[in-house]
C-alpha positions as CSV (number, residue, x, y, z in Angstrom):
1,X,1.6,18.7,-2.3
2,X,-0.8,18.5,-5.2
3,X,-1.3,20.3,-8.5
4,X,-4.0,22.4,-6.8
5,X,-1.4,23.5,-4.2
6,X,1.0,24.3,-7.1
7,X,-1.5,26.5,-8.9
8,X,-2.2,28.3,-5.6
9,X,1.5,29.0,-5.1
10,X,2.1,30.1,-8.7
11,X,-1.2,32.0,-9.0
12,X,-2.1,30.3,-12.3
13,X,-4.7,27.8,-13.5
14,X,-3.2,24.4,-14.2
15,X,-6.0,21.9,-13.6
16,X,-8.1,21.2,-16.7
17,X,-5.5,22.8,-19.1
18,X,-3.6,20.9,-21.8
19,X,-0.4,21.5,-19.7
20,X,-1.7,19.8,-16.6
21,X,0.2,16.6,-17.3
22,X,3.4,18.4,-17.8
23,X,3.0,20.3,-14.5
24,X,2.2,17.0,-12.7
25,X,5.4,15.5,-13.9
26,X,7.4,18.6,-13.1
27,X,5.9,18.8,-9.6
28,X,6.9,15.2,-8.8
29,X,10.4,15.8,-10.1
30,X,10.6,19.1,-8.1
31,X,9.4,17.5,-4.9
32,X,11.9,14.7,-5.3
33,X,14.7,17.2,-5.9
34,X,13.8,19.3,-2.9
35,X,13.5,16.3,-0.6
36,X,16.9,15.1,-1.7
37,X,18.5,18.6,-1.3
38,X,17.0,18.9,2.2
39,X,17.8,15.3,3.2
40,X,14.2,15.4,4.5
41,X,11.4,13.2,3.2
42,X,8.7,15.5,4.8
43,X,6.8,12.5,6.1
44,X,4.8,12.8,9.3
45,X,4.4,10.2,12.1
46,X,1.5,8.6,10.2
47,X,3.5,8.2,7.0
48,X,1.7,11.0,5.2
49,X,3.7,13.5,3.1
50,X,3.5,16.9,4.9
51,X,5.4,19.6,3.1
52,X,5.5,22.9,5.0
53,X,4.0,26.0,3.3
54,X,7.4,27.7,2.8
55,X,8.9,24.6,1.2
56,X,5.8,24.3,-1.0
57,X,6.6,27.8,-2.3
58,X,10.2,26.6,-3.0
59,X,8.9,23.5,-4.8
60,X,6.6,25.7,-6.9
61,X,9.5,27.9,-7.9
62,X,11.6,24.9,-8.9
63,X,8.7,23.8,-11.1
64,X,8.6,27.3,-12.6
65,X,12.3,27.2,-13.1
66,X,12.1,23.8,-14.8
67,X,9.5,25.0,-17.3
68,X,11.1,28.4,-18.0
69,X,12.8,29.1,-21.3
70,X,16.4,29.4,-20.3
71,X,18.0,30.2,-23.6
72,X,16.5,33.7,-23.8
73,X,18.7,36.5,-22.7
74,X,16.3,39.3,-23.5
75,X,13.2,39.7,-25.5
76,X,11.7,42.8,-27.1
77,X,8.2,43.1,-28.5
78,X,7.7,45.9,-31.1
79,X,10.4,47.9,-29.3
80,X,7.9,48.5,-26.5
81,X,8.2,45.7,-24.0
82,X,11.5,44.2,-23.0
83,X,12.0,41.2,-20.8
84,X,15.3,40.0,-19.5
85,X,15.9,36.6,-18.1
86,X,18.7,35.6,-15.7
87,X,19.2,31.9,-16.0
88,X,19.0,30.3,-12.6
89,X,17.5,33.2,-10.8
90,X,14.2,31.4,-10.1
91,X,16.0,28.4,-8.8
92,X,18.2,30.5,-6.6
93,X,15.2,32.2,-5.1
94,X,13.5,28.8,-4.5
95,X,16.4,27.6,-2.4
96,X,15.7,30.3,0.2
97,X,12.3,28.7,0.9
98,X,13.6,25.3,1.9
99,X,16.9,26.4,3.5
100,X,15.6,26.2,7.1
101,X,14.3,22.6,6.5
102,X,17.6,21.0,5.5
103,X,18.8,18.2,7.7
104,X,22.4,17.3,8.2
105,X,23.3,13.8,6.9
106,X,25.0,11.3,9.2
107,X,27.9,9.4,7.8
108,X,28.2,6.0,9.4
């Protein structure tokens, strides 16, 4: 999964922006996190990383969650527009995308 895949999943432009480096680091951290949570390296028989489309959406939401401002409960602009944030909601939604790809660990 590349930054190009990430921008496709999130529907935003990342490549060529000042935030590209930040997104690259967040993407690598999110992929590592999801692989650990799934107990699945997502490596094919040729040794190439192959992350399924649904898991890529989950990784993208983890990146989004990582970069969200979590301390805001609600925000009002000129009394017109109000946004409410539920901390952890994006991450909880992300987990649904990789749920089917989790592997059971074996204790030896």
